[in-house]
SERO-4910 file (N, C-alpha, C, O; in steps of 0.05 Angstrom, whole numbers):
BEGIN
 pado doro    nc1    nc2    nc3   cac1   cac2   cac3    cc1    cc2    cc3    oc1    oc2    oc3
  Met    A   1465   1910   -456   1440   1897   -453   1412   1916   -443   1414   1939   -433
  Lys    A   1392   1904   -447   1358   1916   -439   1351   1907   -428   1351   1883   -435
  Ile    A   1342   1911   -409   1323   1896   -384   1298   1908   -392   1293   1931   -400
  Ser    A   1276   1876   -387   1246   1887   -390   1234   1877   -363   1233   1853   -357
  Ile    A   1224   1900   -346   1228   1904   -328   1190   1894   -325   1174   1912   -330
  Ile    A   1176   1866   -316   1146   1865   -322   1134   1869   -294   1143   1856   -276
  Val    A   1110   1891   -288   1103   1888   -268   1072   1887   -270   1058   1903   -281
  Pro    A   1064   1858   -250   1037   1851   -263   1016   1869   -234   1019   1863   -211
  Cys    A   1006   1880   -239    989   1896   -225    948   1891   -222    931   1893   -239
  Phe    A    946   1886   -199    912   1887   -195    911   1899   -169    921   1887   -150
  Asn    A    899   1920   -167    885   1926   -139    911   1945   -125    909   1952   -102
  Glu    A    925   1949   -135    959   1957   -115    962   1986   -111    986   1994   -112
  Glu    A    940   2007   -107    938   2041   -115    958   2039    -83    975   2057    -78
  Arg    A    956   2025    -73    972   2040    -44   1006   2035    -47   1023   2043    -31
  Thr    A   1010   2023    -67   1043   2009    -65   1049   2019    -94   1073   2023    -98
  Leu    A   1033   2022   -114   1045   2016   -138   1061   2048   -148   1082   2048   -161
  Glu    A   1053   2064   -143   1066   2094   -147   1101   2088   -128   1123   2090   -139
  Lys    A   1097   2082   -102   1123   2081    -92   1149   2059   -110   1172   2065   -115
  Ile    A   1129   2031   -116   1143   2018   -127   1162   2020   -155   1183   2008   -159
  Ile    A   1145   2041   -178   1150   2046   -198   1171   2066   -195   1190   2065   -210
  Lys    A   1169   2081   -180   1197   2100   -174   1215   2087   -167   1236   2096   -175
  Lys    A   1218   2071   -157   1248   2050   -134   1253   2039   -162   1278   2037   -165
  Val    A   1237   2030   -187   1247   2020   -206   1257   2033   -227   1272   2023   -243
  Leu    A   1245   2064   -230   1265   2081   -247   1283   2096   -234   1290   2117   -245
  Leu    A   1292   2090   -212   1323   2094   -204   1347   2069   -205   1370   2070   -197
  Phe    A   1330   2047   -221   1353   2030   -230   1363   2047   -251   1347   2063   -262
  Lys    A   1392   2045   -260   1406   2058   -282   1430   2050   -299   1445   2061   -315
  Ser    A   1424   2022   -285   1460   2008   -289   1455   1992   -321   1474   1985   -333
  Phe    A   1425   1989   -333   1427   1981   -361   1400   2000   -374   1384   2014   -361
  Asp    A   1398   1995   -407   1379   2003   -410   1354   1989   -402   1357   1964   -404
  Lys    A   1325   1999   -393   1304   1981   -380   1280   2001   -401   1278   2024   -410
  Glu    A   1265   1975   -400   1230   1985   -405   1219   1978   -381   1230   1959   -370
  Ile    A   1202   1987   -371   1184   1980   -347   1151   1972   -361   1138   1992   -364
  Ile    A   1140   1952   -367   1117   1944   -370   1100   1935   -348   1105   1913   -338
  Ile    A   1079   1951   -340   1057   1954   -323   1034   1936   -339   1025   1947   -359
  Ile    A   1024   1911   -332   1009   1897   -336    984   1906   -315    988   1903   -291
  Asp    A    959   1917   -323    937   1922   -297    920   1900   -310    910   1899   -333
  Asp    A    918   1874   -280    897   1860   -291    869   1865   -282    858   1855   -262
  His    A    858   1881   -298    833   1888   -289    829   1908   -262    811   1901   -247
  Ser    A    840   1927   -256    841   1941   -230    820   1951   -228    811   1958   -250
  Ser    A    801   1956   -205    772   1967   -197    792   1986   -179    780   1984   -158
  Asp    A    808   1999   -175    819   2012   -145    826   2041   -175    819   2044   -198
  Gly    A    841   2056   -156    863   2073   -171    886   2071   -187    900   2090   -193
  Ser    A    891   2044   -196    918   2032   -200    921   2049   -230    937   2067   -235
  Gln    A    897   2035   -251    893   2058   -272    903   2079   -281    917   2083   -300
  Lys    A    892   2102   -258    905   2121   -255    924   2132   -254    931   2151   -267
  Ile    A    937   2119   -237    969   2118   -229    982   2108   -254   1004   2118   -260
  Ile    A    971   2088   -270    994   2077   -288    990   2099   -312   1009   2101   -328
  Ser    A    973   2112   -314    963   2130   -344    979   2149   -336    993   2160   -353
  His    A    984   2162   -300   1001   2183   -307   1036   2178   -312   1050   2192   -326
  Phe    A   1044   2156   -298   1069   2149   -298   1071   2139   -341   1095   2138   -347
  Cys    A   1058   2134   -359   1063   2125   -382   1060   2150   -398   1065   2151   -422
  Ser    A   1050   2174   -384   1047   2191   -398   1073   2213   -394   1079   2232   -408
  Glu    A   1089   2203   -367   1107   2230   -356   1135   2209   -364   1154   2223   -356
  Tyr    A   1145   2189   -373   1163   2175   -372   1161   2152   -400   1143   2135   -399
  Gln    A   1179   2153   -421   1181   2145   -453   1182   2113   -440   1166   2098   -452
  Glu    A   1198   2101   -419   1213   2081   -420   1189   2060   -409   1191   2036   -413
  Ile    A   1165   2072   -392   1139   2060   -390   1119   2050   -409   1109   2068   -422
  Lys    A   1111   2028   -414   1089   2023   -422   1072   2003   -408   1081   1988   -391
  Ser    A   1039   2005   -421   1028   1981   -398   1002   1977   -424    997   1990   -445
  Lys    A    990   1955   -411    971   1935   -421    944   1937   -397    947   1934   -373
  Arg    A    924   1941   -409    899   1931   -388    882   1903   -400    872   1901   -422
  His    A    883   1882   -376    862   1862   -389    834   1873   -384    827   1889   -367
  Asp    A    820   1861   -400    788   1870   -402    775   1855   -379    756   1866   -368
  Lys    A    784   1833   -372    782   1815   -345    796   1814   -330    819   1817   -337
  Asn    A    789   1809   -296    807   1798   -281    823   1770   -288    810   1752   -277
  Leu    A    843   1760   -299    851   1733   -300    870   1723   -291    877   1701   -298
  Gly    A    889   1743   -265    914   1729   -253    936   1729   -261    940   1734   -285
  Lys    A    955   1725   -244    989   1739   -242    992   1724   -274    991   1735   -296
  Gly    A    995   1699   -267    999   1690   -292   1002   1698   -316   1024   1699   -328
  Ala    A    970   1707   -328    963   1724   -348    979   1748   -345    994   1751   -365
  Ala    A    981   1760   -332    999   1791   -334   1016   1786   -341   1020   1795   -364
  Ile    A   1038   1769   -331   1072   1756   -337   1072   1751   -366   1092   1755   -380
  Lys    A   1048   1743   -376   1047   1726   -404   1044   1750   -420   1060   1755   -438
  Ser    A   1026   1765   -414   1022   1793   -421   1043   1807   -428   1045   1818   -450
  Gly    A   1063   1809   -404   1085   1831   -401   1106   1818   -420   1121   1832   -435
  Ile    A   1108   1793   -419   1133   1770   -438   1129   1783   -470   1146   1796   -482
  Lys    A   1098   1772   -482   1089   1778   -510   1098   1797   -519   1109   1795   -540
  Ile    A   1095   1831   -500   1106   1856   -511   1136   1866   -497   1140   1890   -496
  Ser    A   1157   1846   -486   1178   1854   -488   1202   1858   -507   1205   1846   -528
  Ser    A   1216   1875   -499   1234   1876   -522   1270   1875   -512   1291   1879   -523
  Gly    A   1260   1869   -490   1287   1856   -475   1308   1848   -475   1302   1829   -491
  Asp    A   1338   1843   -469   1355   1818   -468   1349   1801   -442   1352   1777   -442
  Ile    A   1340   1814   -419   1334   1800   -400   1303   1797   -388   1295   1807   -409
  Ile    A   1294   1795   -383   1263   1797   -368   1258   1790   -342   1264   1767   -335
  Leu    A   1250   1804   -326   1248   1808   -301   1223   1815   -291   1210   1833   -300
  Ile    A   1215   1800   -271   1194   1799   -262   1196   1820   -236   1215   1817   -222
  Gln    A   1176   1839   -229   1173   1859   -210   1142   1859   -194   1121   1870   -202
  Asp    A   1145   1847   -176   1113   1856   -160   1106   1880   -151   1123   1895   -141
  Ser    A   1077   1888   -152   1074   1922   -153   1071   1930   -123   1064   1952   -116
  Asp    A   1076   1906   -106   1068   1908    -70   1101   1922    -69   1115   1932    -86
  Leu    A   1102   1919    -48   1132   1927    -41   1147   1910    -22   1158   1918     -1
  Glu    A   1147   1880    -34   1155   1858    -18   1190   1851    -25   1210   1842    -13
  Tyr    A   1185   1862    -53   1221   1858    -71   1223   1886    -72   1204   1899    -80
  Asn    A   1257   1902    -61   1264   1916    -64   1280   1922   -100   1293   1903   -109
  Pro    A   1278   1938   -111   1293   1948   -140   1321   1941   -133   1336   1926   -146
  Asn    A   1327   1957   -103   1350   1960   -103   1374   1944   -107   1398   1951   -110
  Glu    A   1359   1917   -106   1378   1885   -114   1379   1881   -138   1397   1865   -144
  Tyr    A   1366   1892   -161   1370   1888   -186   1406   1882   -193   1414   1859   -197
  Asp    A   1420   1900   -193   1440   1895   -199   1451   1868   -191   1457   1852   -209
  Lys    A   1457   1860   -160   1461   1834   -157   1444   1812   -169   1458   1792   -174
  Leu    A   1422   1811   -175   1401   1795   -189   1414   1789   -215   1419   1766   -222
  Leu    A   1420   1813   -233   1432   1811   -261   1458   1803   -260   1464   1790   -279
  Lys    A   1480   1808   -241   1517   1792   -241   1509   1771   -250   1508   1775   -274
  Pro    A   1501   1744   -244   1498   1714   -256   1496   1723   -295   1509   1713   -313
  Phe    A   1479   1739   -295   1482   1734   -333   1511   1756   -339   1528   1751   -356
  Val    A   1512   1774   -324   1533   1795   -341   1565   1768   -332   1579   1761   -350
  Glu    A   1568   1759   -307   1595   1739   -300   1587   1723   -304   1610   1714   -301
  Ser    A   1571   1700   -309   1570   1675   -321   1553   1665   -330   1535   1681   -331
  Asp    A   1544   1640   -340   1527   1626   -361   1504   1625   -351   1492   1604   -356
  Ala    A   1492   1644   -334   1464   1637   -328   1435   1640   -349   1432   1660   -363
  Asp    A   1424   1628   -349   1401   1629   -366   1378   1641   -353   1365   1659   -364
  Val    A   1370   1631   -322   1354   1638   -308   1371   1647   -278   1394   1639   -272
  Val    A   1354   1662   -265   1362   1671   -238   1342   1677   -231   1328   1692   -245
  Tyr    A   1331   1667   -200   1318   1669   -183   1315   1680   -158   1319   1660   -144
  Gly    A   1313   1695   -147   1321   1715   -119   1307   1700    -99   1283   1701    -95
  Ser    A   1326   1685    -85   1318   1668    -57   1312   1677    -26   1331   1684    -12
  Arg    A   1287   1678    -15   1294   1701     -1   1300   1682     30   1293   1690     52
  Phe    A   1313   1654     23   1322   1634     53   1356   1638     46   1370   1626     62
  Leu    A   1366   1647     32   1388   1648     20   1411   1667     40   1435   1663     42
  Gly    A   1390   1691     54   1405   1698     72   1413   1737     65   1433   1750     69
  Gly    A   1387   1742     53   1389   1775     43   1398   1793     70   1412   1784     88
  Asp    A   1389   1817     68   1406   1838     83   1380   1839    107   1385   1841    131
  Tyr    A   1355   1836     97   1331   1831    121   1311   1823    104   1307   1829     81
  Val    A   1294   1802    124   1272   1785    125   1249   1788    139   1249   1776    160
  Arg    A   1234   1799    135   1204   1810    155   1192   1785    170   1192   1771    151
  Leu    A   1185   1773    186   1182   1755    201   1144   1750    200   1126   1765    206
  His    A   1143   1730    192   1109   1721    195   1101   1707    173   1110   1711    151
  Phe    A   1081   1687    178   1070   1669    165   1088   1641    166   1098   1631    146
  Phe    A   1089   1631    192   1103   1604    196   1093   1586    173   1108   1578    156
  Trp    A   1062   1579    173   1050   1558    154   1060   1570    126   1072   1553    113
  His    A   1059   1594    113   1072   1599     91   1097   1595     84   1099   1591     60
  Arg    A   1117   1593     97   1145   1584     93   1141   1553     98   1153   1540     80
  Val    A   1129   1540    115   1128   1516    114   1128   1495     84   1143   1478     75
  Ala    A   1092   1515     74   1085   1508     51   1104   1517     21   1103   1505      0
  Asn    A   1119   1535     26   1143   1537      6   1166   1522      4   1179   1518    -16
  Tyr    A   1171   1513     34   1184   1488     32   1183   1469     21   1200   1460      6
  Leu    A   1159   1459     28   1145   1434      9   1149   1432    -14   1161   1414    -24
  Leu    A   1136   1454    -26   1131   1458    -57   1160   1465    -64   1164   1459    -88
  Thr    A   1182   1475    -53   1194   1476    -69   1210   1453    -68   1218   1448    -91
  Thr    A   1218   1435    -48   1235   1408    -42   1216   1393    -62   1229   1379    -78
  Met    A   1187   1390    -68   1178   1376    -85   1179   1384   -114   1170   1367   -129
  Cys    A   1186   1401   -124   1190   1417   -149   1227   1408   -155   1235   1396   -175
  Asn    A   1245   1415   -135   1271   1397   -140   1268   1367   -144   1281   1355   -161
  Ile    A   1248   1354   -129   1250   1327   -133   1241   1322   -161   1252   1302   -171
  Phe    A   1222   1338   -181   1219   1333   -215   1237   1347   -223   1250   1337   -242
  Thr    A   1242   1364   -216   1264   1379   -236   1301   1368   -235   1318   1366   -253
  Asn    A   1301   1361   -205   1329   1354   -204   1348   1380   -203   1372   1381   -209
  Leu    A   1333   1398   -195   1340   1428   -179   1352   1429   -152   1343   1410   -138
  Asn    A   1371   1445   -139   1370   1443   -117   1365   1471   -112   1384   1484   -105
  Met    A   1342   1483   -115   1340   1513   -105   1327   1510    -79   1320   1489    -69
  Thr    A   1323   1544    -67   1314   1541    -39   1280   1552    -43   1261   1549    -27
  Asp    A   1281   1566    -71   1252   1585    -60   1248   1590    -89   1261   1605   -103
  Met    A   1219   1569   -100   1208   1565   -123   1190   1583   -126   1184   1591   -149
  Glu    A   1181   1591   -107   1159   1610   -102   1162   1643   -106   1144   1659   -111
  Thr    A   1189   1650   -102   1194   1668    -99   1182   1691   -124   1176   1687   -147
  Gly    A   1182   1718   -108   1170   1733   -135   1193   1748   -152   1187   1767   -168
  Tyr    A   1216   1741   -148   1239   1764   -163   1255   1737   -187   1274   1723   -180
  Lys    A   1244   1736   -210   1252   1717   -233   1259   1721   -246   1242   1727   -263
  Leu    A   1279   1723   -254   1299   1734   -289   1304   1713   -311   1310   1689   -307
  Phe    A   1302   1722   -328   1301   1702   -351   1321   1716   -377   1322   1740   -381
  Lys    A   1333   1699   -390   1339   1712   -417   1311   1703   -434   1296   1683   -435
  Ser    A   1313   1728   -447   1283   1729   -463   1284   1705   -486   1264   1694   -495
  Glu    A   1311   1700   -496   1298   1672   -513   1291   1656   -489   1268   1647   -487
  Ala    A   1308   1650   -473   1297   1629   -456   1270   1624   -442   1265   1600   -439
  Ile    A   1252   1643   -433   1232   1649   -426   1213   1643   -456   1194   1627   -454
  Lys    A   1217   1653   -474   1201   1654   -494   1199   1627   -510   1182   1622   -527
  Ser    A   1219   1613   -502   1212   1587   -525   1196   1573   -503   1186   1552   -510
  Ile    A   1193   1578   -489   1172   1553   -477   1145   1564   -475   1144   1587   -470
  Asp    A   1119   1549   -481   1089   1555   -489   1078   1563   -457   1069   1541   -450
  Leu    A   1075   1580   -435   1056   1579   -419   1030   1581   -419   1021   1600   -431
  Lys    A   1009   1562   -405    993   1557   -400    972   1577   -380    951   1589   -385
  Glu    A    990   1575   -352    970   1583   -331    977   1611   -328    998   1624   -331
  Asn    A    947   1617   -321    937   1645   -319    937   1655   -284    929   1678   -278
  Ser    A    944   1638   -266    939   1642   -238    970   1642   -227    989   1648   -241
  Phe    A    972   1633   -200    995   1636   -183   1012   1608   -195   1036   1602   -193
  Gly    A    992   1596   -205   1006   1561   -218   1036   1569   -242   1056   1555   -247
  Ile    A   1027   1599   -254   1057   1599   -268   1075   1598   -251   1090   1585   -266
  Glu    A   1087   1600   -233   1114   1596   -225   1121   1565   -226   1137   1559   -242
  Pro    A   1112   1548   -213   1118   1529   -225   1118   1511   -243   1128   1488   -241
  Glu    A   1108   1520   -259   1104   1521   -289   1132   1524   -315   1143   1512   -332
  Ile    A   1130   1554   -298   1156   1563   -303   1179   1550   -309   1186   1543   -331
  Thr    A   1195   1546   -277   1205   1522   -265   1211   1503   -280   1231   1499   -293
  Val    A   1187   1485   -278   1189   1459   -289   1191   1455   -318   1196   1432   -326
  Lys    A   1189   1470   -330   1191   1474   -367   1219   1487   -373   1233   1481   -392
  Leu    A   1225   1502   -356   1261   1510   -358   1268   1492   -347   1281   1479   -364
  Ala    A   1270   1480   -327   1283   1462   -326   1288   1431   -338   1308   1419   -332
  Lys    A   1271   1418   -353   1260   1413   -371   1275   1411   -396   1281   1391   -408
  Asn    A   1279   1437   -402   1292   1443   -422   1326   1448   -425   1336   1457   -446
  Asn    A   1340   1442   -406   1365   1444   -391   1385   1470   -384   1409   1472   -382
  Phe    A   1356   1492   -382   1371   1511   -379   1389   1518   -358   1391   1499   -342
  Thr    A   1404   1539   -351   1423   1539   -337   1409   1563   -312   1406   1586   -318
  Phe    A   1403   1552   -287   1394   1567   -261   1408   1574   -239   1422   1557   -230
  Tyr    A   1407   1594   -230   1428   1610   -208   1408   1624   -190   1391   1638   -200
  Glu    A   1409   1621   -163   1401   1633   -146   1420   1663   -135   1444   1669   -138
  Val    A   1398   1676   -120   1415   1698   -109   1403   1709    -84   1379   1715    -87
  Pro    A   1415   1713    -60   1401   1724    -37   1387   1746    -39   1400   1764    -50
  Ile    A   1364   1752    -32   1352   1773    -38   1337   1782     -7   1332   1763      8
  Ser    A   1331   1807      0   1322   1813     28   1292   1816     12   1287   1823    -11
  Tyr    A   1272   1806     38   1246   1812     32   1227   1820     53   1227   1814     76
  Met    A   1210   1834     41   1194   1855     67   1158   1848     60   1142   1863     50
  Gly    A   1153   1817     70   1133   1809     60   1104   1817     78   1105   1818    103
  Arg    A   1081   1821     65   1056   1832     74   1033   1812     88   1029   1788     86
  Ser    A   1024   1827    100    997   1818    116    980   1813     93    988   1818     70
  Tyr    A    953   1801     98    933   1800     79    919   1829     78    912   1840     58
  Glu    A    918   1838    104    911   1863    111    923   1886     99    915   1910     97
  Glu    A    950   1869     89    961   1899     74    960   1891     48    972   1905     31
  Gly    A    945   1866     38    944   1874      8    951   1842    -12    950   1836    -36
  Lys    A    958   1827     12    972   1792      5    945   1776      0    925   1772     14
  Lys    A    955   1764    -34    936   1749    -43    939   1725    -52    924   1713    -67
  Ile    A    960   1716    -41    968   1684    -48    953   1670    -26    950   1680     -4
  Thr    A    942   1643    -33    929   1630    -10    934   1603    -10    949   1595    -28
  Leu    A    922   1583     11    929   1556     11    917   1537    -16    927   1518    -26
  Lys    A    893   1550    -22    885   1541    -54    907   1544    -79    910   1527    -96
  Asp    A    926   1573    -79    937   1571    -97    968   1542    -96    982   1535   -115
  Ala    A    971   1530    -69    988   1516    -65    978   1497    -71    994   1490    -88
  Phe    A    958   1475    -70    942   1458    -84    951   1455   -117    962   1435   -127
  Ile    A    942   1482   -129    953   1486   -156    981   1489   -166    988   1488   -189
  Ala    A    992   1491   -151   1019   1491   -148   1027   1463   -150   1046   1456   -166
  Ile    A   1013   1442   -134   1027   1412   -131   1008   1402   -166   1017   1388   -184
  Tyr    A    990   1410   -165    979   1398   -199    999   1405   -221   1001   1390   -241
  Cys    A   1016   1431   -218   1030   1445   -236   1052   1428   -242   1058   1418   -264
  Ile    A   1065   1427   -214   1084   1417   -214   1088   1388   -235   1104   1383   -254
  Val    A   1065   1372   -222   1060   1351   -240   1054   1343   -272   1062   1328   -290
  Arg    A   1038   1361   -269   1028   1361   -296   1046   1374   -308   1038   1375   -332
  Tyr    A   1066   1385   -306   1084   1393   -326   1108   1384   -332   1124   1392   -349
  Arg    A   1110   1363   -312   1139   1357   -319   1131   1325   -337   1143   1316   -357
  Phe    A   1111   1316   -323   1102   1293   -349   1084   1298   -375   1079   1278   -388
  Phe    A   1074   1319   -382   1055   1330   -391   1062   1356   -405   1085   1365   -402
  Asn    A   1042   1371   -425   1057   1392   -432   1059   1420   -413   1073   1439   -420
***
Protein backbone atom coordinates (compact mmCIF):
# COMPACT_ATOMS: atom_id res chain seq x y z
CA MET A 1 0.00 0.00 0.00
CA LYS A 2 1.35 3.40 -1.01
CA ILE A 3 0.46 6.62 0.82
CA SER A 4 0.31 9.99 -0.94
CA ILE A 5 0.84 12.74 1.63
CA ILE A 6 -0.37 16.10 0.31
CA VAL A 7 1.09 19.14 2.09
CA PRO A 8 -0.66 22.42 1.18
CA CYS A 9 1.64 25.35 1.91
CA PHE A 10 1.21 29.12 1.97
CA ASN A 11 3.85 31.22 3.72
CA GLU A 12 4.90 28.53 6.21
CA GLU A 13 8.67 29.01 6.26
CA ARG A 14 8.67 28.92 10.08
CA THR A 15 7.28 25.41 10.30
CA LEU A 16 7.63 23.77 6.85
CA GLU A 17 11.07 22.25 7.34
CA LYS A 18 10.10 20.78 10.72
CA ILE A 19 6.89 19.20 9.44
CA ILE A 20 8.54 17.70 6.35
CA LYS A 21 11.27 16.16 8.51
CA LYS A 22 8.55 14.62 10.70
CA VAL A 23 6.73 13.22 7.65
CA LEU A 24 9.96 11.74 6.32
CA LEU A 25 10.27 9.66 9.50
CA PHE A 26 7.12 7.72 8.56
CA LYS A 27 8.36 4.33 7.31
CA SER A 28 5.42 1.93 7.77
CA PHE A 29 4.34 2.09 4.12
CA ASP A 30 5.75 3.26 0.83
CA LYS A 31 5.03 6.98 0.50
CA GLU A 32 5.25 10.03 -1.68
CA ILE A 33 5.18 13.56 -0.30
CA ILE A 34 3.50 16.16 -2.51
CA ILE A 35 4.07 19.76 -1.43
CA ILE A 36 1.76 22.30 -3.07
CA ASP A 37 3.05 25.85 -2.74
CA ASP A 38 0.05 28.15 -3.05
CA HIS A 39 2.21 31.05 -4.29
CA SER A 40 4.06 31.72 -1.04
CA SER A 41 5.84 35.06 -0.78
CA ASP A 42 8.21 34.08 2.04
CA GLY A 43 11.04 31.53 1.99
CA SER A 44 8.80 28.47 1.65
CA GLN A 45 9.69 27.79 -2.00
CA LYS A 46 13.41 27.74 -1.19
CA ILE A 47 12.77 25.12 1.51
CA ILE A 48 10.62 23.08 -0.87
CA SER A 49 13.28 23.16 -3.61
CA HIS A 50 15.90 21.94 -1.16
CA PHE A 51 13.81 18.95 -0.05
CA CYS A 52 12.86 18.04 -3.63
CA SER A 53 16.53 17.96 -4.62
CA GLU A 54 17.45 15.82 -1.61
CA TYR A 55 14.63 13.25 -1.55
CA GLN A 56 13.21 11.35 -4.52
CA GLU A 57 9.98 10.67 -2.63
CA ILE A 58 9.19 14.40 -2.49
CA LYS A 59 7.67 16.30 -5.40
CA SER A 60 6.06 19.71 -5.59
CA LYS A 61 3.89 22.08 -7.59
CA ARG A 62 3.71 25.86 -7.26
CA HIS A 63 0.59 27.86 -8.08
CA ASP A 64 1.04 30.96 -10.23
CA LYS A 65 -1.14 32.89 -7.77
CA ASN A 66 -2.61 32.33 -4.32
CA LEU A 67 -5.79 30.27 -4.76
CA GLY A 68 -6.54 28.78 -1.33
CA LYS A 69 -6.20 25.52 0.58
CA GLY A 70 -8.88 23.81 -1.49
CA ALA A 71 -7.03 24.55 -4.71
CA ALA A 72 -3.81 23.18 -3.18
CA ILE A 73 -5.55 19.96 -2.14
CA LYS A 74 -7.06 19.54 -5.62
CA SER A 75 -3.65 20.05 -7.25
CA GLY A 76 -2.13 17.45 -4.96
CA ILE A 77 -4.86 14.90 -5.64
CA LYS A 78 -4.37 15.27 -9.41
CA ILE A 79 -0.69 14.33 -9.29
CA SER A 80 -0.95 11.70 -6.54
CA SER A 81 -0.24 8.04 -7.27
CA GLY A 82 -0.88 6.40 -3.89
CA ASP A 83 -3.57 3.99 -2.77
CA ILE A 84 -4.37 6.25 0.19
CA ILE A 85 -4.33 10.04 0.10
CA LEU A 86 -3.56 11.87 3.36
CA ILE A 87 -3.83 15.63 3.92
CA GLN A 88 -1.07 17.06 6.12
CA ASP A 89 -1.14 20.76 7.02
CA SER A 90 2.26 22.43 6.78
CA ASP A 91 2.08 23.95 10.26
CA LEU A 92 2.74 21.92 13.41
CA GLU A 93 -0.87 21.55 14.60
CA TYR A 94 -1.10 17.89 13.51
CA ASN A 95 1.54 15.29 14.35
CA PRO A 96 2.70 12.79 11.68
CA ASN A 97 3.57 10.39 14.51
CA GLU A 98 -0.13 9.45 14.38
CA TYR A 99 -0.15 8.19 10.78
CA ASP A 100 -0.13 4.53 11.80
CA LYS A 101 -3.19 5.08 13.98
CA LEU A 102 -4.98 6.95 11.19
CA LEU A 103 -4.21 4.24 8.63
CA LYS A 104 -5.39 1.38 10.84
CA PRO A 105 -9.06 1.45 9.67
CA PHE A 106 -7.89 1.02 6.07
CA VAL A 107 -5.77 -1.98 7.01
CA GLU A 108 -8.13 -3.70 9.45
CA SER A 109 -11.62 -2.71 8.29
CA ASP A 110 -13.68 -1.48 5.34
CA ALA A 111 -12.81 2.22 5.59
CA ASP A 112 -13.01 4.42 2.51
CA VAL A 113 -12.54 7.65 4.49
CA VAL A 114 -10.83 8.31 7.83
CA TYR A 115 -10.97 11.59 9.76
CA GLY A 116 -8.71 12.36 12.69
CA SER A 117 -10.90 13.80 15.46
CA ARG A 118 -9.52 16.33 17.91
CA PHE A 119 -12.49 15.73 20.20
CA LEU A 120 -12.42 11.96 20.78
CA GLY A 121 -9.57 11.99 23.28
CA GLY A 122 -6.10 12.06 21.76
CA ASP A 123 -2.96 12.22 23.88
CA TYR A 124 -3.08 16.01 24.17
CA VAL A 125 -4.97 19.06 22.91
CA ARG A 126 -3.72 22.63 23.23
CA LEU A 127 -6.46 24.76 24.77
CA HIS A 128 -7.53 28.07 23.24
CA PHE A 129 -10.14 29.66 20.92
CA PHE A 130 -13.41 28.81 22.65
CA TRP A 131 -15.45 30.33 19.81
CA HIS A 132 -13.59 28.24 17.26
CA ARG A 133 -14.66 25.17 19.21
CA VAL A 134 -18.26 26.38 19.25
CA ALA A 135 -18.18 27.10 15.51
CA ASN A 136 -16.65 23.69 14.83
CA TYR A 137 -19.34 21.98 16.88
CA LEU A 138 -22.13 23.84 15.08
CA LEU A 139 -20.67 23.17 11.62
CA THR A 140 -20.09 19.51 12.40
CA THR A 141 -23.63 19.15 13.78
CA MET A 142 -25.09 20.83 10.70
CA CYS A 143 -23.05 18.59 8.44
CA ASN A 144 -24.24 15.53 10.38
CA ILE A 145 -27.87 16.59 9.93
CA PHE A 146 -27.42 16.94 6.17
CA THR A 147 -25.36 13.74 5.71
CA ASN A 148 -26.78 11.48 8.46
CA LEU A 149 -23.28 10.86 9.78
CA ASN A 150 -22.36 11.09 13.47
CA MET A 151 -18.87 12.56 13.18
CA THR A 152 -17.33 14.74 15.87
CA ASP A 153 -14.88 16.84 13.82
CA MET A 154 -15.79 17.72 10.24
CA GLU A 155 -13.23 20.54 10.08
CA THR A 156 -10.25 18.39 11.07
CA GLY A 157 -7.04 18.88 9.12
CA TYR A 158 -6.38 15.14 9.09
CA LYS A 159 -8.48 13.65 6.32
CA LEU A 160 -7.51 10.39 4.60
CA PHE A 161 -9.17 8.71 1.63
CA LYS A 162 -8.86 5.73 -0.61
CA SER A 163 -7.62 7.19 -3.86
CA GLU A 164 -10.53 5.86 -5.88
CA ALA A 165 -12.99 7.43 -3.44
CA ILE A 166 -11.65 10.98 -3.45
CA LYS A 167 -10.94 10.89 -7.19
CA SER A 168 -14.50 9.81 -7.92
CA ILE A 169 -15.95 13.18 -6.89
CA ASP A 170 -15.62 16.49 -8.70
CA LEU A 171 -14.21 19.02 -6.26
CA LYS A 172 -14.91 22.70 -6.90
CA GLU A 173 -13.96 24.72 -3.82
CA ASN A 174 -10.64 26.59 -3.68
CA SER A 175 -11.03 27.87 -0.13
CA PHE A 176 -11.44 26.15 3.26
CA GLY A 177 -14.92 25.33 1.91
CA ILE A 178 -13.38 22.19 0.48
CA GLU A 179 -13.64 20.58 3.95
CA PRO A 180 -17.48 20.37 4.00
CA GLU A 181 -17.59 19.83 0.23
CA ILE A 182 -15.47 16.69 0.50
CA THR A 183 -17.49 15.39 3.45
CA VAL A 184 -20.91 15.98 1.91
CA LYS A 185 -19.99 14.58 -1.50
CA LEU A 186 -18.35 11.43 -0.13
CA ALA A 187 -21.30 10.85 2.21
CA LYS A 188 -23.78 11.29 -0.68
CA ASN A 189 -21.88 8.57 -2.54
CA ASN A 190 -22.21 6.20 0.44
CA PHE A 191 -18.51 5.82 1.17
CA THR A 192 -17.68 4.33 4.58
CA PHE A 193 -16.36 6.83 7.14
CA TYR A 194 -14.30 6.21 10.27
CA GLU A 195 -12.95 8.58 12.92
CA VAL A 196 -9.74 8.15 14.90
CA PRO A 197 -8.79 10.19 18.00
CA ILE A 198 -5.79 12.44 17.45
CA SER A 199 -3.75 14.93 19.40
CA TYR A 200 -3.79 18.59 18.42
CA MET A 201 -1.50 21.53 19.04
CA GLY A 202 -3.50 24.46 17.67
CA ARG A 203 -1.70 27.68 16.91
CA SER A 204 -2.72 31.30 17.39
CA TYR A 205 -3.19 33.92 14.68
CA GLU A 206 0.13 35.40 15.75
CA GLU A 207 1.68 32.02 15.00
CA GLY A 208 0.14 31.94 11.53
CA LYS A 209 -3.38 30.49 11.86
CA LYS A 210 -5.41 31.49 8.78
CA ILE A 211 -9.01 30.27 9.15
CA THR A 212 -11.49 33.03 10.13
CA LEU A 213 -15.18 33.60 10.89
CA LYS A 214 -15.76 34.24 7.18
CA ASP A 215 -14.76 30.63 6.50
CA ALA A 216 -17.49 29.39 8.87
CA PHE A 217 -20.14 31.11 6.73
CA ILE A 218 -18.55 29.66 3.59
CA ALA A 219 -18.74 26.22 5.21
CA ILE A 220 -22.47 26.62 5.91
CA TYR A 221 -23.04 27.63 2.30
CA CYS A 222 -21.05 24.62 1.06
CA ILE A 223 -22.92 22.14 3.26
CA VAL A 224 -26.26 23.27 1.83
CA ARG A 225 -25.03 23.69 -1.73
CA TYR A 226 -23.36 20.30 -2.09
CA ARG A 227 -26.09 18.41 -0.25
CA PHE A 228 -28.83 19.57 -2.59
CA PHE A 229 -26.94 20.64 -5.69
CA ASN A 230 -23.72 19.56 -7.38
